[in-house]
N, C-alpha and C positions, 0 to 999 in steps of 0.2 A: 322364687323371690326376684332373681335377676330378670326373669321373663316378664314379671309384673311391672318392673321399673321400665323395661324397654317398651312394653305396650303403652304404658302411661305416657312416656316421652313421645312415642309415635303419634298418639292421639292428640297430645298437646301441640305437636308440630303441625299436624293437619288442621286443627282448629285455628291456630295462629295464622297459617297460610290462607285459610278461607276468610278470616277476619281482615287480613291485610288486603286481599283482593277486593273484598267488599268495600272497604274504605277508599281504596284507590279508584274504584269505579264511581263512587259517589262524589268525587271532586267535580266541581262545576266546570264545564267547558264553555268558553265564550262562543257566542254565535258569530256568524260572519257579519261584518259591518257593511251597511249599504248607504248610499246617499239618499237624502230625503228632500222633498221640495220645501222651500222656506215658507211659502204661502199656500193655503188651500184656495179653492176657486173664489170663495167670498172675500177672503183677505186680498187676493190679487186684484179683484175688481175694485175694491174699496181703495187700495193703494193707488191704483192708476187714476181713479177719480179725484182723490185728494191731490195727487201730483199735477193733474190738469188745472185744478182750481188754484193751487198755490205752487207754481213752478219753482219759485226761489226758496221755498221752505225745505228744511231737512226733515225727513220722515224716518223715524226709527221704528222697527217692528220687534215685537216680543221682548219688551224691556222689563227687566226684573224690577219689582218694587224696591229692592235693596238699592238700586241705582237712583231711584226717585225720592226715597224717604230715608230719614235717619232718626235715631232716637238714642238716648243714653241708657235705656233699660233693655236688657236682653229679653225679658218676658214680653215686652211690647213688640220687639223686633220679630219674635217668633210668630206673631199674629199675621205678618205679611211676608214672611221669608220665602215662601214658595209661590207667591202670586206674581203674575205677569200682566202687563198692559199690552193690548194688541198693537196699538200705534201711539207714538208720541210725536207730536208735530212741534218742531222747533223753528224759530225765526232765524234770520241770517246771523244774529249774534248768539245763537245756540241757547236761547231762553225758551222755556216751554210755553207754547201758545195754548195747547190743549192736549188732553189725553183722550184717545178714541178707543172705545171698547165695543166689540161686536157680540151680540147675543145670537146664538144658534136658536132659531125658532122652535126646534124640537127639544131643547134642553130646558124645560120648565122647572126641573128639580133644583137647578143651581141659582134660582132667582135670589134667594136670601144671601147666598155667598157673593153674588154679583153686587147686591146692594151694600154689603159690608165693604167690598173693594172700593166702590164709589165713595162711600163715607170716609174711608181712610184717606183717599186722595184729596177729597174736598176739605178735610180737616187740615191737611198740609197746605191748602191754598191753591190747588190745581183746579183748572176748569176741566170737568169730565163730561164727555158727550157719549151717550150710549145709543147704539143703533140696533134695531132688531133685524137681522139679516143684512143684506147688502143695502147701504143707504142710497137713495135716489140722488142723482146728480144735482137736481134743483135743491133738495134738502141740504146737501153738503154746502152748496153755494150760499144758501141762506145762513147757515150756521157759521160760515167763515167769511161773511160779506165784508166785515171791517178789515180783516186780514187780507182779503182779496184786493180791496181798495188800496191798502198800503203797498202791496207788491206791484200794482199796475198804475200807470198814470191815468188821468181822467179820460183822455182821448182814446186810449187803448180799450177802455171799458165799453165805449159805444161799438167799436169794431168787434170786440169779443162777444157782445150780446147777440150779434147776428150769427156768429159761429155757434153760440150756445143753442140758438133756435134750430139751426141745421142739425146739431148734435141730438137735440131732443126729438126732432122728427125722425132721424135715423134710428134712434133707440126705439121709438114707438112702432116703427115699421118692422123692426127685427124681433120684437117680442113674440114668443110662441107660448100659447096657452094650451094646456091639455093634460 
């Protein structure tokens, strides 16, 4: 009888030890943290082009919709809580000029979600400009022409148009197709 109790206690101790080691090994271990680039290549090119067109504007990247929108109902906030705008262009007084979103040409599945994001921002009164891929310099200039005029004087506009033509020629020469 005493032998039976000792064997039972030994088996219970072994099972407990195995269960403890199993639980201890299943605890999640954090991976090593590494730095990451703020912009991908498309975002970097877009940022630099916007900054050339509007040098005095403040450009914010990856802005949460929570920073742009507010509502008193939690169920409405949940609709946009995990959404981000690619770029927010602010004037010198930190008022939003427009919100720029970039579409990855390969991501056709997200079209309805992108349309929902645009609708939410437009309902709040923001000007939303969506580009497919990297926007061309001329297209950006057309979209921000009024803002461009406000940040430059009229005489500088003539001088900058010559620079824009040189820039356009340089871009046309450097394109690689294939």
